[in-house]
N, CA, C and O atoms as a MOPAC input file, in Angstrom:
PM7 MOZYME 1SCF
protein

 N     19.54300 1     3.21900 1     8.91200 1
 C     19.59600 1     1.98100 1     8.16400 1
 C     19.17000 1     0.85600 1     9.09700 1
 O     19.53300 1     0.84400 1    10.27300 1
 N     18.40500 1    -0.08200 1     8.57300 1
 C     17.95300 1    -1.20000 1     9.37300 1
 C     17.95000 1    -2.47200 1     8.54800 1
 O     18.21300 1    -2.45300 1     7.34500 1
 N     17.65000 1    -3.57300 1     9.21000 1
 C     17.59400 1    -4.86500 1     8.53300 1
 C     16.14800 1    -5.34100 1     8.53800 1
 O     15.43100 1    -5.17800 1     9.52600 1
 N     15.73200 1    -5.92500 1     7.43200 1
 C     14.38600 1    -6.47000 1     7.32000 1
 C     14.50100 1    -7.88700 1     6.80000 1
 O     15.25100 1    -8.15600 1     5.86100 1
 N     13.75500 1    -8.79100 1     7.41200 1
 C     13.72700 1   -10.16500 1     6.92200 1
 C     12.32500 1   -10.45600 1     6.42300 1
 O     11.34600 1   -10.25000 1     7.13900 1
 N     12.23500 1   -10.93100 1     5.20600 1
 C     10.94600 1   -11.30300 1     4.62900 1
 C     11.16700 1   -12.47600 1     3.69800 1
 O     12.09400 1   -12.47700 1     2.88900 1
 N     10.31700 1   -13.46300 1     3.81700 1
 C     10.37900 1   -14.65300 1     2.96200 1
 C     11.77300 1   -15.26200 1     2.94700 1
 O     12.25900 1   -15.69400 1     1.90100 1
 N     12.41100 1   -15.29500 1     4.11000 1
 C     13.71000 1   -15.93100 1     4.21900 1
 C     14.87400 1   -15.10600 1     3.71200 1
 O     16.01000 1   -15.58000 1     3.69600 1
 N     14.60400 1   -13.86400 1     3.29200 1
 C     15.67800 1   -13.00100 1     2.79900 1
 C     15.89500 1   -11.86900 1     3.78600 1
 O     14.94600 1   -11.35500 1     4.37900 1
 N     17.13300 1   -11.49100 1     3.95400 1
 C     17.45800 1   -10.35200 1     4.80000 1
 C     17.93900 1    -9.24400 1     3.88000 1
 O     18.75100 1    -9.47500 1     2.98300 1
 N     17.43800 1    -8.04900 1     4.10600 1
 C     17.78900 1    -6.92600 1     3.24500 1
 C     18.07400 1    -5.71100 1     4.10500 1
 O     17.37800 1    -5.46500 1     5.09100 1
 N     19.08200 1    -4.95800 1     3.74100 1
 C     19.37100 1    -3.69900 1     4.41400 1
 C     18.45100 1    -2.63600 1     3.84000 1
 O     18.30300 1    -2.51500 1     2.62300 1
 N     17.83900 1    -1.87200 1     4.72200 1
 C     16.90400 1    -0.83800 1     4.30500 1
 C     17.49200 1     0.51600 1     4.66300 1
 O     17.83200 1     0.76600 1     5.82000 1
 N     17.61000 1     1.38200 1     3.67800 1
 C     18.10600 1     2.73100 1     3.90700 1
 C     16.98800 1     3.62000 1     4.41200 1
 O     15.81000 1     3.34000 1     4.18800 1
 N     17.36100 1     4.69100 1     5.09300 1
 C     16.35600 1     5.67000 1     5.50900 1
 C     15.63600 1     6.17700 1     4.27400 1
 O     16.24700 1     6.34200 1     3.21800 1
 N     14.36800 1     6.41800 1     4.39900 1
 C     13.57800 1     6.86800 1     3.26800 1
 C     12.93400 1     5.71300 1     2.52600 1
 O     11.92300 1     5.89700 1     1.84900 1
 N     13.51200 1     4.51600 1     2.64700 1
 C     12.91100 1     3.33100 1     2.04100 1
 C     11.92300 1     2.68300 1     2.99500 1
 O     11.04200 1     1.93700 1     2.56900 1
 N     12.06100 1     2.95900 1     4.26000 1
 C     11.19200 1     2.35100 1     5.25500 1
 C      9.78300 1     2.90800 1     5.11700 1
 O      9.59100 1     4.04300 1     4.68100 1
 N      8.80900 1     2.10400 1     5.48900 1
 C      7.42900 1     2.57000 1     5.48400 1
 C      7.19700 1     3.46000 1     6.69400 1
 O      7.66400 1     3.16600 1     7.79400 1
 N      6.47600 1     4.54000 1     6.48300 1
 C      6.06500 1     5.36000 1     7.61500 1
 C      4.96800 1     4.61100 1     8.36100 1
 O      4.41000 1     3.64500 1     7.84100 1
 N      4.66200 1     5.04600 1     9.56300 1
 C      3.56800 1     4.42600 1    10.31500 1
 C      2.25800 1     4.54300 1     9.54500 1
 O      1.45800 1     3.60800 1     9.51900 1
 N      2.04500 1     5.69200 1     8.92100 1
 C      0.81700 1     5.91600 1     8.15900 1
 C      0.74700 1     4.97800 1     6.95100 1
 O     -0.31200 1     4.42200 1     6.65900 1
 N      1.86500 1     4.80000 1     6.25100 1
 C      1.89300 1     3.88500 1     5.10700 1
 C      1.63400 1     2.44900 1     5.54800 1
 O      0.88500 1     1.72200 1     4.89600 1
 N      2.24600 1     2.04400 1     6.64100 1
 C      2.03900 1     0.68800 1     7.15600 1
 C      0.58000 1     0.47800 1     7.54600 1
 O      0.01400 1    -0.58900 1     7.30800 1
 N     -0.02200 1     1.49500 1     8.14200 1
 C     -1.42700 1     1.40700 1     8.55100 1
 C     -2.33900 1     1.28200 1     7.32600 1
 O     -3.30200 1     0.51400 1     7.34500 1
 N     -2.04100 1     2.02900 1     6.27000 1
 C     -2.84300 1     1.96900 1     5.04900 1
 C     -2.69800 1     0.60100 1     4.38300 1
 O     -3.68900 1     0.03600 1     3.92000 1
 N     -1.49300 1     0.06600 1     4.32900 1
 C     -1.30800 1    -1.26000 1     3.73200 1
 C     -2.02800 1    -2.33500 1     4.54600 1
 O     -2.62200 1    -3.24900 1     3.97500 1
 N     -1.98000 1    -2.23300 1     5.84800 1
 C     -2.69900 1    -3.19200 1     6.69300 1
 C     -4.20300 1    -3.08100 1     6.45000 1
 O     -4.90300 1    -4.09100 1     6.37700 1
 N     -4.68700 1    -1.86500 1     6.32600 1
 C     -6.10200 1    -1.65500 1     6.03200 1
 C     -6.46400 1    -2.29800 1     4.69200 1
 O     -7.48600 1    -2.97700 1     4.59100 1
 N     -5.63900 1    -2.09100 1     3.66500 1
 C     -5.90000 1    -2.67900 1     2.34900 1
 C     -5.93800 1    -4.20000 1     2.41900 1
 O     -6.70600 1    -4.84700 1     1.70600 1
 N     -5.11800 1    -4.75000 1     3.26900 1
 C     -5.05600 1    -6.20500 1     3.39800 1
 C     -6.32000 1    -6.77300 1     4.03400 1
 O     -6.69500 1    -7.91200 1     3.75400 1
 N     -6.98000 1    -5.98900 1     4.88800 1
 C     -8.06300 1    -6.55400 1     5.69900 1
 C     -9.43100 1    -5.91000 1     5.53700 1
 O    -10.39900 1    -6.43900 1     6.08500 1
 N     -9.57000 1    -4.80800 1     4.82300 1
 C    -10.83600 1    -4.07600 1     4.86900 1
 C    -12.01600 1    -4.87200 1     4.32400 1
 O    -13.12900 1    -4.71900 1     4.82600 1
 N    -11.81600 1    -5.70200 1     3.32900 1
 C    -12.94100 1    -6.45300 1     2.76700 1
 C    -13.49400 1    -7.46700 1     3.76400 1
 O    -14.68700 1    -7.77100 1     3.75200 1
 N    -12.63100 1    -7.98300 1     4.61700 1
 C    -13.06200 1    -8.96100 1     5.61600 1
 C    -13.99700 1    -8.33500 1     6.64400 1
 O    -14.79600 1    -9.02700 1     7.27400 1
 N    -13.89000 1    -7.04000 1     6.80300 1
 C    -14.68000 1    -6.35500 1     7.82300 1
 C    -16.09100 1    -6.03100 1     7.35800 1
 O    -16.93700 1    -5.65500 1     8.16900 1
 N    -16.35900 1    -6.17200 1     6.05400 1
 C    -17.70000 1    -5.95000 1     5.52700 1
 C    -18.19000 1    -4.52000 1     5.66600 1
 O    -19.36500 1    -4.28400 1     5.94700 1
 N    -17.29600 1    -3.57100 1     5.47200 1
 C    -17.67400 1    -2.16700 1     5.61800 1
 C    -17.39400 1    -1.43300 1     4.32300 1
 O    -16.62400 1    -1.89100 1     3.47800 1
 N    -18.02800 1    -0.29500 1     4.18600 1
 C    -17.75400 1     0.54700 1     3.02800 1
 C    -16.37600 1     1.16000 1     3.18000 1
 O    -16.01200 1     1.66500 1     4.24300 1
 N    -15.62700 1     1.10700 1     2.11000 1
 C    -14.23500 1     1.53800 1     2.16300 1
 C    -14.10600 1     3.02400 1     2.49000 1
 O    -13.30600 1     3.39300 1     3.35100 1
 N    -14.86700 1     3.87300 1     1.82900 1
 C    -14.73400 1     5.31400 1     2.07000 1
 C    -15.08000 1     5.68500 1     3.50800 1
 O    -14.44300 1     6.56200 1     4.09100 1
 N    -16.07600 1     5.03100 1     4.07800 1
 C    -16.43900 1     5.30200 1     5.47000 1
 C    -15.31700 1     4.86400 1     6.40800 1
 O    -14.99900 1     5.55300 1     7.37700 1
 N    -14.73000 1     3.72200 1     6.11200 1
 C    -13.63200 1     3.23000 1     6.94900 1
 C    -12.40600 1     4.13400 1     6.83500 1
 O    -11.70400 1     4.35700 1     7.82200 1
 N    -12.14800 1     4.65300 1     5.64000 1
 C    -11.03000 1     5.58300 1     5.45800 1
 C    -11.26800 1     6.83700 1     6.29400 1
 O    -10.35200 1     7.33400 1     6.94800 1
 N    -12.48600 1     7.34300 1     6.27100 1
 C    -12.81900 1     8.53100 1     7.06400 1
 C    -12.62200 1     8.26200 1     8.55400 1
 O    -12.17100 1     9.14100 1     9.28800 1
 N    -12.95600 1     7.06200 1     9.00000 1
 C    -12.76400 1     6.71200 1    10.40700 1
 C    -11.28600 1     6.64500 1    10.78100 1
 O    -10.93000 1     6.76300 1    11.95300 1
 N    -10.43000 1     6.45400 1     9.78100 1
 C     -8.98500 1     6.46800 1    10.02100 1
 C     -8.47500 1     7.90300 1    10.14300 1
 O     -7.30100 1     8.12600 1    10.44000 1
 N     -9.36100 1     8.87500 1     9.91200 1
 C     -8.97800 1    10.27600 1    10.02300 1
 C     -8.34100 1    10.83300 1     8.76200 1
 O     -7.59200 1    11.80900 1     8.81700 1
 N     -8.63600 1    10.21500 1     7.62400 1
 C     -8.05100 1    10.65300 1     6.35700 1
 C     -9.14900 1    10.99100 1     5.36300 1
 O    -10.25500 1    10.45300 1     5.42500 1
 N     -8.82400 1    11.89000 1     4.44900 1
 C     -9.69200 1    12.07000 1     3.29700 1
 C     -9.35600 1    10.95300 1     2.32000 1
 O     -8.28700 1    10.34900 1     2.40200 1
 N    -10.25900 1    10.68500 1     1.40800 1
 C    -10.01600 1     9.63400 1     0.41800 1
 C     -8.80300 1     9.98600 1    -0.43700 1
 O     -7.98200 1     9.12000 1    -0.73700 1
 N     -8.68900 1    11.25100 1    -0.82900 1
 C     -7.55000 1    11.63000 1    -1.67500 1
 C     -6.22700 1    11.47200 1    -0.92900 1
 O     -5.24800 1    11.00600 1    -1.51200 1
 N     -6.17900 1    11.84900 1     0.34200 1
 C     -4.94900 1    11.67800 1     1.12200 1
 C     -4.62100 1    10.19300 1     1.28400 1
 O     -3.45900 1     9.79400 1     1.20800 1
 N     -5.64100 1     9.39100 1     1.50500 1
 C     -5.45600 1     7.94500 1     1.64400 1
 C     -4.74100 1     7.37600 1     0.41700 1
 O     -3.79100 1     6.60400 1     0.54800 1
 N     -5.20300 1     7.75900 1    -0.77200 1
 C     -4.59800 1     7.21300 1    -1.98900 1
 C     -3.20700 1     7.77600 1    -2.25400 1
 O     -2.38200 1     7.09900 1    -2.86800 1
 N     -2.92900 1     8.98600 1    -1.81000 1
 C     -1.56100 1     9.51300 1    -1.90200 1
 C     -0.63600 1     8.65700 1    -1.03800 1
 O      0.45000 1     8.27300 1    -1.47300 1
 N     -1.07000 1     8.36200 1     0.17500 1
 C     -0.27200 1     7.54200 1     1.09300 1
 C     -0.12500 1     6.12400 1     0.54300 1
 O      0.96500 1     5.55300 1     0.58300 1
 N     -1.21000 1     5.55800 1     0.03400 1
 C     -1.16600 1     4.20700 1    -0.52500 1
 C     -0.18300 1     4.12900 1    -1.69000 1
 O      0.63400 1     3.21000 1    -1.75100 1
 N     -0.25600 1     5.07800 1    -2.60600 1
 C      0.65700 1     5.06300 1    -3.75300 1
 C      2.10500 1     5.25200 1    -3.32800 1
 O      3.00800 1     4.66000 1    -3.91800 1
 N      2.32800 1     6.06300 1    -2.32000 1
 C      3.67700 1     6.23200 1    -1.79100 1
 C      4.18600 1     4.91900 1    -1.20300 1
 O      5.34200 1     4.54500 1    -1.40000 1
 N      3.32000 1     4.23400 1    -0.48800 1
 C      3.71300 1     2.97200 1     0.15100 1
 C      4.05900 1     1.90500 1    -0.87600 1
 O      5.08500 1     1.23700 1    -0.75300 1
 N      3.21200 1     1.73700 1    -1.89100 1
 C      3.46700 1     0.64800 1    -2.84400 1
 C      4.61100 1     0.96600 1    -3.79600 1
 O      5.07600 1     0.08800 1    -4.52300 1
 N      5.06500 1     2.20700 1    -3.79700 1
 C      6.22900 1     2.57600 1    -4.61000 1
 C      7.54300 1     2.18500 1    -3.93200 1
 O      8.59400 1     2.17100 1    -4.57200 1
 N      7.48200 1     1.87200 1    -2.65500 1
 C      8.69500 1     1.53000 1    -1.90800 1
 C      8.98000 1     0.03200 1    -2.01800 1
 O      8.10200 1    -0.78700 1    -1.74700 1
 N     10.19200 1    -0.32400 1    -2.41100 1
 C     10.54300 1    -1.74300 1    -2.54000 1
 C     10.31400 1    -2.54400 1    -1.25500 1
 O      9.99200 1    -3.73100 1    -1.31400 1
 N     10.47500 1    -1.91500 1    -0.12400 1
 C     10.30600 1    -2.63500 1     1.14100 1
 C      8.87400 1    -3.13400 1     1.30200 1
 O      8.65500 1    -4.18200 1     1.91000 1
 N      7.90000 1    -2.40800 1     0.77300 1
 C      6.50200 1    -2.83700 1     0.88100 1
 C      6.29300 1    -4.14800 1     0.13300 1
 O      5.62800 1    -5.05700 1     0.63000 1
 N      6.86300 1    -4.23600 1    -1.05900 1
 C      6.71500 1    -5.47300 1    -1.83200 1
 C      7.51000 1    -6.60800 1    -1.20300 1
 O      7.09700 1    -7.76500 1    -1.27200 1
 N      8.62300 1    -6.29400 1    -0.60200 1
 C      9.41700 1    -7.31600 1     0.07200 1
 C      8.65200 1    -7.88800 1     1.26500 1
 O      8.68100 1    -9.09400 1     1.50900 1
 N      7.97400 1    -7.02000 1     2.00000 1
 C      7.25100 1    -7.45400 1     3.19300 1
 C      5.92000 1    -8.12500 1     2.87900 1
 O      5.49300 1    -9.02200 1     3.60700 1
 N      5.26300 1    -7.70400 1     1.80800 1
 C      3.94700 1    -8.25500 1     1.48300 1
 C      3.76500 1    -8.29000 1    -0.03400 1
 O      2.99500 1    -7.50400 1    -0.58500 1
 N      4.47000 1    -9.19500 1    -0.70600 1
 C      4.50200 1    -9.17800 1    -2.17300 1
 C      3.14600 1    -9.35600 1    -2.84600 1
 O      2.85800 1    -8.66300 1    -3.82200 1
 N      2.31500 1   -10.25300 1    -2.36000 1
 C      1.02100 1   -10.48200 1    -3.01100 1
 C      0.14200 1    -9.24200 1    -2.95700 1
 O     -0.45300 1    -8.85500 1    -3.96300 1
 N      0.05900 1    -8.62700 1    -1.80000 1
 C     -0.76400 1    -7.43500 1    -1.63700 1
 C     -0.26900 1    -6.30800 1    -2.53600 1
 O     -1.06000 1    -5.69700 1    -3.25400 1
 N      1.01500 1    -6.03200 1    -2.50300 1
 C      1.55600 1    -4.90800 1    -3.26700 1
 C      1.40800 1    -5.15400 1    -4.76700 1
 O      1.07200 1    -4.23300 1    -5.51100 1
 N      1.64900 1    -6.35900 1    -5.21000 1
 C      1.47100 1    -6.65000 1    -6.64200 1
 C      0.01500 1    -6.49300 1    -7.05600 1
 O     -0.27200 1    -5.98000 1    -8.13800 1
 N     -0.90400 1    -6.93100 1    -6.20100 1
 C     -2.33200 1    -6.77400 1    -6.49900 1
 C     -2.70200 1    -5.29600 1    -6.57300 1
 O     -3.41200 1    -4.87800 1    -7.48700 1
 N     -2.22700 1    -4.50800 1    -5.62100 1
 C     -2.53700 1    -3.07800 1    -5.60900 1
 C     -1.95100 1    -2.36600 1    -6.82300 1
 O     -2.59800 1    -1.49400 1    -7.40400 1
 N     -0.73300 1    -2.73100 1    -7.20700 1
 C     -0.12300 1    -2.12300 1    -8.39600 1
 C     -0.89200 1    -2.49900 1    -9.65600 1
 O     -1.07300 1    -1.66600 1   -10.54500 1
 N     -1.34400 1    -3.74000 1    -9.73900 1
 C     -2.11500 1    -4.17300 1   -10.90600 1
 C     -3.44600 1    -3.42400 1   -10.98100 1
 O     -3.86900 1    -3.00700 1   -12.05900 1
 N     -4.09900 1    -3.25700 1    -9.83600 1
 C     -5.36300 1    -2.52200 1    -9.80800 1
 C     -5.14400 1    -1.06500 1   -10.21800 1
 O     -5.95400 1    -0.49300 1   -10.94800 1
 N     -4.06100 1    -0.47400 1    -9.75300 1
 C     -3.74300 1     0.90700 1   -10.11600 1
 C     -3.50000 1     1.01800 1   -11.61900 1
 O     -3.94500 1     1.97100 1   -12.25700 1
 N     -2.80200 1     0.05300 1   -12.17000 1
 C     -2.51000 1     0.05700 1   -13.60000 1
 C     -3.79200 1    -0.02900 1   -14.43100 1
 O     -3.93100 1     0.66600 1   -15.43800 1
 N     -4.71600 1    -0.87400 1   -14.01100 1
 C     -5.99900 1    -1.00000 1   -14.71400 1
 C     -6.75900 1     0.32000 1   -14.65500 1
 O     -7.28800 1     0.78100 1   -15.66600 1
 N     -6.81300 1     0.92700 1   -13.47400 1
 C     -7.52300 1     2.21000 1   -13.33800 1
 C     -6.88900 1     3.28400 1   -14.21300 1
 O     -7.59800 1     4.06800 1   -14.84400 1
 N     -5.55700 1     3.32600 1   -14.25600 1
 C     -4.87900 1     4.31500 1   -15.09800 1
 C     -5.17900 1     4.07100 1   -16.57000 1
 O     -5.39600 1     5.01900 1   -17.32500 1
 N     -5.19100 1     2.81600 1   -16.97900 1
 C     -5.49900 1     2.48700 1   -18.37300 1
 C     -6.91400 1     2.92100 1   -18.73300 1
 O     -7.15100 1     3.46900 1   -19.81000 1
 N     -7.85000 1     2.67300 1   -17.82200 1
 C     -9.23200 1     3.08200 1   -18.06900 1
 C     -9.35600 1     4.59800 1   -18.11000 1
 O    -10.08200 1     5.15000 1   -18.93700 1
 N     -8.65100 1     5.25700 1   -17.21900 1
 C     -8.74000 1     6.71200 1   -17.11700 1
 C     -8.15000 1     7.39600 1   -18.34300 1
 O     -8.71500 1     8.36400 1   -18.85300 1
 N     -7.02200 1     6.89500 1   -18.81000 1
 C     -6.30900 1     7.57000 1   -19.89200 1
 C     -6.47000 1     6.87800 1   -21.23800 1
 O     -5.85700 1     7.29100 1   -22.22200 1
 N     -7.28100 1     5.83700 1   -21.29300 1
 C     -7.57800 1     5.17700 1   -22.55100 1
 C     -6.44500 1     4.36200 1   -23.12900 1
 O     -6.44200 1     4.06400 1   -24.32300 1
 N     -5.48300 1     3.99700 1   -22.30100 1
 C     -4.37600 1     3.15600 1   -22.78700 1
 C     -4.81900 1     1.71100 1   -22.81500 1
 O     -5.70000 1     1.30300 1   -22.05900 1
 N     -4.21200 1     0.95200 1   -23.67900 1
 C     -4.52200 1    -0.48400 1   -23.75200 1
 C     -3.28200 1    -1.29900 1   -23.70000 1
 O     -3.34800 1    -2.52700 1   -23.75000 1

């Protein structure tokens, strides 16, 4: 168990809620990859991941409340993008 402070709030984090190093790295990449002007799939490969593994890790990260607590704008944007893709994929409106 640990303590996390974000946006002036302190929250106790239980084991399993914390981001893994890999999840933190993926979220940081999502936050900055467009600024680097590179193709996303190539950059993911340079991180040593397959694209499918990358998205498994990303979805795991954004499912954790601590991710939204630490970086709310990014996580909300990623969840919204995921929702749009799911709607397009499965024909939901």
